[in-house]
N, C-alpha and C positions, 0 to 999 in steps of 0.2 A: 504494500500500500504506500502511496506517495507520502503519507504522514510521517514516514521514517526519514525523509530527506528534508533539507532546508527548502523552505518555500519563500516566495516573494509575494507579499500580500498587500493589496491596496484597500485601505479602510476609508469609507466616506461617511462623515458624520457632521451634522450642522453645528454641533457644539463639542468643544474640547477645552479643558481648562487652559486659561482662566475663564473662558466663556462657559458658564455652568448655569443653565436654566432649570434643568431637572436632573435626573440621575444618569442620563445617557453619557454626559461628558466624563464623569468619573469611571463609568463602565468601560468606555472606549479606551481611556488612558490605561486603566489597570489591565485590561485584556491585552492591549498592544504591548505593554511592557513585559507581561508574562510570556507572550509569544517570542519577543526578542530574547529574553533569558533562555528560552528553549532552543535558540539557535536560528531563528527565522528572521527575515527582513520585513519590516512593516513601515509603510508610508501612509500617512493620514492626510486626507484633504478635508478642510474644515473652513468655517467662517473666521473672519478676523476678530480680534479682541483688543480692547484698548491697551495701549502700551506693551503690546506683544509683537515680536518680530514677524516678518512675513515667513521666514523659515527658521525652524528651531529643532535642534536634536534634543529630545526629551528622553533621557535614559535609554538612548539607542533607537528611539522611535523618530523617524523623519516626519516632521509636522509642517505642512504647507498651509498657510492661512490666506484666504482670498477675500478681497474687499468687494462688497456688493452694494455699496452706497451711492454709486454714480451710474446713472442719474438718481436723484432722490426718489425712492420708491413711494408710491401713493398709498400702498396698503401692504399687508403682510404677504399675501400671495405674490405680489409683484417682487417684493424683496426676495422671496424664496426662489423665484425664477432667475433673478439677477445673480443670486448666489450660485445657482447651478451653472449658469453661463460662465461665471468666473472660475468655478472649480473645473469645468470642462476645459477651459483655456489652459489652466495650469496643468491638467492631466496630459493634454496633447503636447504641451511644451516639454514636460518630463519625458514623454515617449520619444519625441524628436531628438532629445539629448542623449538617448540611449537607454533610459530606464525601461525595465520590463517587469511584468507581473504575471502571476499564474492564476490568481483568483481575485475577484472583486467582492468586498464585503460592505454592504450598505446598512446603516443603522437608522431605522424609521423612515417615514415617507419623504422627509424634506430633501433627502439626497437621491430619491428614486430616479429622477430624470437623468442625473449624471451617470448613475449606475447602469441604467438601461442603454444609454447611448454608447458607453464604453464597452459594455457586453457585446453589442453587435458590431461596433467599429473594430474592436481588437479580437473578437471571437474568443472571449474568455468566459468561463463560468461565473455566474452572478449568484451570490448568497446574500440573504438579508436576515437581520434580527429585527423583529417587530416587538418593541418594548411595551407598547400599549396601543389601543385602537381608539379612534374618534368616537365610535359607537359606545365603547365602554366608558370613556371619560365623561360622556354627556348623557349616559343612560338612554341611548337612542340618537337618532339624527333628526334635528329640528329645524335646520335652515340650509340654504344652498351651499354655504361655505363648509359646513360639517359634512354634507353629502359629497362634496367634491373631494375633501381630504380623505374620506372613507374610500372613495373610488380609487384614489392614488394608492392608498394602502393595499387595496385588492390587486391593483395593477403591479405593484412591486412584488407582491407574493406570486402573482402569475409569472412574472419574468424571472423569478428566482429559481435556481436549481433545487435549493433547499431553504427552508425558513426555520430560523432558530427562535424559540421563545423561552422565557425564563421560568415558567412554572406549568404544572399540569392544568391549572386554571386557565392560563393564557392559551394553552393548546386547545382546550375545549372551546374557548371563545373564538379563536381563529377558525376552527372547524365549523362553528355555528354561523358566525357572521359572514365569512368569506367562502364557505364550503371548500376549504382546503383539504385535500385528502390527508389522512393521518400519516401515511408513509412519507409525506413531504415535510413533516414537522419534526424537529429535534428539540427536546427540552434540555436546556443547559442553564443551570441557575447562575445568578449573580454571585459575586464573591466579595471578600473584604480583606484588607490587610490589618490584622489586629494591632500591630505595632503603631499604626497611624493614629490610634486612639488612646495611646498610653502617655503621650506627652501633654504639656500644657500646665497651667497653674494649679496649685493645690486647692481643694474645696474651700479651705479657710481664707484663702486669698480672694476668692470671688464672692463669698457669702455676703459681705458688707455691701457689695454693689447690687445684689439681686434679691436678697431675702434677709429677714430678721434672724437673730441667732436661734430662736426657738421654733422657727417655721419649718414644716414639712414641705418638701419641694416636689412638685409634679413638673416634668419637663417635656416639651415637644419641640422638635426642630424639623423644618421642611418648608417647602414652597406653600404659600398661603393661597390655596385654590379650593373651590367648593368640594371637590371629590376627596380631599383629605379629611373631611368630617369634623373640623374643629368646632363647628356649631354644636355638635353633639357633646364635645368635651366641655364647652362653656355651659351648656344646659345641665351637665352632670355635676358641675362644681358646687352649686347650692346644696345638693344632696350630701356632698362630702363635707362642706362647711358646717352643715347642721350637726355633724358629729365630731368634726375635726376643724374647729374654727381657726386654728393656727396653720392653715394650709395655704401655700402660694403656688399659683400656676405660672410658669414661665414659658412663653411661646416665642421661639426664635425663628427668623426667616422673613421673607418678604414675598409679595405677590398681589395679584389683582383683587383678592378677597380680603385684604388687610383692613380696609376702612369699614367694610361691612361687619367684620368680626369685632372691631373696636366698638362700633355702634351697638352690637348685640350685647357686649359686656356691660355697657352703660345702661341699656334698657333693662338688663337683669339685675342691676344694682350691685354688681360685683367687680366693677372696674378697678377698685383698690386692691383686689385679690389676684389680679392678673397683670403680669409684666410683659408687654409686647416689646421685645428688644430690637426688632428689625434685623438687618444682616449682622451676623457675628462671624469672626474668623475661626479657623479650625482649632486654634489653641483654646479660645474661649468656649467653643462647643465641647471640647474634651473636658475642660474643667467643669462645665455645667453638668455633663453626664456623671461625673464623679460626685458632684454636689447633690444631685437629685436622689430622692428616695425611690422614684419610679419614673420611667419614661413611657408616655402614652402615645399611641398612633391609632386614631379612631377612624381610619379610612372608610369611605363608602365604596370606593373602587381602588383596587391596588393590584396590579399585575404581579408584583413580586414583593416589594417592601424592603428596599435596601437599608432604609433608616433603622428598621428593627434589627437587622444584622449588625449595624454599626453600634447601636446601643448595647446589644449583647456583647460585642467585642470589647466595648468600653467597660463592661462589668456592671451595667445598670439593669436592674430588673425591668422587664417590659410588659406592657399590657397592650394588646392589639385587638382590632375588630375581627370577628370570625368571618372574614370575607376574602375572596380572591387568593392571590399568591402569598399574601402576608400570613394567611392562616396556615399555609403549608410550612412556613419557616418556624412557627412557634407551636410547641406541643403543650397543651394546657396543663399547668401545675407541674410541668417537667422542665421546660426551658422558658416559660413565661406564663402569662394569664391571658385568657380570651374573654370577650364579652359579645353579646348579641349586637350585630351591626345596626347602627342607627338608634340604639336604645340608651338614652342617658342614664336611666336608673340601673340598668345592667352594668354600665361602665362605672357608675359610682360605687356599686357593690364591690367590684373588683379592685378599685382604688383603695377602698376602705380595708378590704381583705389584705392587700399588700402592706398597708401601713400598720395593720394590727398584728401581722405575723412576720416580724423581721427575721426570725431564725429560718423559717421555711423559705423566705425570699432569698436568703443568703445561699441556700443550697440550690435553688432555682438559678440564681445568678451564676454559680459555678458550673452548673450543667450547661447553661447557655454558652459560656465561654469555650467549654470543651467541644460543643457541637459546631461552633464557628470554626474552630481549628481543624476539625476532622472533615466537615462536609462542605465548607465554603471557602476552600483554599484556592487562590487564583492560579497557582501553578497546576493544580489538578484540573481546574476548569479549562485552562489553556490546552492541556493534553486532550481533553474531550473535544474541544473545538477543532484541534488539529486532526483528530480522527474524522470529524465531519468533513473538513477540507479534503482530506485524503480520499475519502469515499467518493466525493464529488469529482475530483480530478481523475480518479480511476474510471468512473462511469463515463466521463467526457472522453477519455482516451479510448475506451472500448467502443464507444459509439461513433468515434471519429467526428465528434461534434463540431470542433473548430473548423475542420475541413468542410463539413456539410452545411455550415451556417449560411454561406452565401457563395456566389460565383467568384472564383479566383482567376488570376491572370491566365492560367493555362486553359480555362474553360472557353476562352475566346480563340483557341487554336483549332479550327475544324479539321485540319490534317497537317501532317508533318511538312515543315518548310514554309508554311504560310506566314506572312507578316502579322504582327499583332493587330487586332481588330479594334477599331473605335466603336464603343457601344454606349448607349444611353438608356436610363430607366424611364419608361413611359407608362402612362396609365390609360387603360382602355375600359370598355364596358365590362369585360370579363376580369378586370383587375390589372395589377402591374405586370409589365413584361420588359425584357431587354430588347432594344431596337438597335441593330448594327448599321454601320455606315457603308457596308460593302454590298454590292449588287450580286456578287458571285457566290454568296454563302448558301449552303443548303437551307431550305425553308425551315427545317426543324430548329435551326439555331437563330433564325431571324427574330422570332418572338418566343422567348423562353422565360418561364417564370423565374423570379429572383432566387428562389430557394429550391428549384428543381435540379435534378441531377441526371 
């Protein structure tokens, strides 16, 4: 299998640190670095980020950032298209300079256009990771933009040789929403580097900034969007305060739902018990994990739940909603606690249980750290990903896919000794065909389907 040999991999992702909107940026960086450590070459095409160079070698990963801001995009979709034009330009420049790749790996729909064009231009297998779906994020499709994004997600899956998803939940969703056959889907989980969560200030250094000396701390970190379920957490807090009045909720992160959450807290009369920190750096995040008595992730939709893994790696007891992929990460009362999705009273009960049973939570915390080390190691995840790459390359070689993908130069030679033929792709009532400029060619070659042999 090709997985035994060094590969040249082209990754396409609209976000890569320091541009981090969701979890894709960290996933792509961590996976790419693990692949490089395993002896493979990885190039990443991504969007530009403030104060970041156009080219950067990040721990062996070649990262090319493309600027999509000229002309000024009128809307998000226009910006996405301009980004793909810019990434395509960079890809062809790299190819012209002698760079070669064996497989193309696209992460989510925003790079689908670039991946599809390069697949057919270079005759290389295309693989995609679909981290979430528009249908799942919005609990259905409710407007033209959502329907368009969902169509592009389907299109990316259709063009892909294989589709990776991060949980059994996502596998089921992709089969249901896009009717993807099961043998086209590979489940490979996200991972985490535990050592990345062991640095940072000690809890006592942070407490004075975020909580009183006697307060119990509930911590949440993540992007502030509706599907993260923070309204449920705010609704649960009064039930907790009724029995534990010295409780403080710290919510870290930013996002479009931030103002609505602050208004919700004011309307509930508990704004003085919630600290919205906004963006925090990694060191502060790590310190808050150690300060917290429990970390809560009340998602309404969660394909995987990397934040739960990060909290587990940091040694913080976790409470998660019993939904999606995050429910697969946590085993109730073994590596964390679960509550009924969308139910504030159920969440409050689990928070109070955690605060009232510190000895049990200490054992759960230790179990969780062991699980992270054994089941979510990036080097092992990279090996599984490489096996998927190898199977794809083997199948492509067996099927002679690159050769059969389109007409090559020799297809224009009707018999030995003939000069190269000028040919153009035309479109007729029966579909596209190749039209040659020679009057002496056999009729069978004058109008030939682009993919016929």
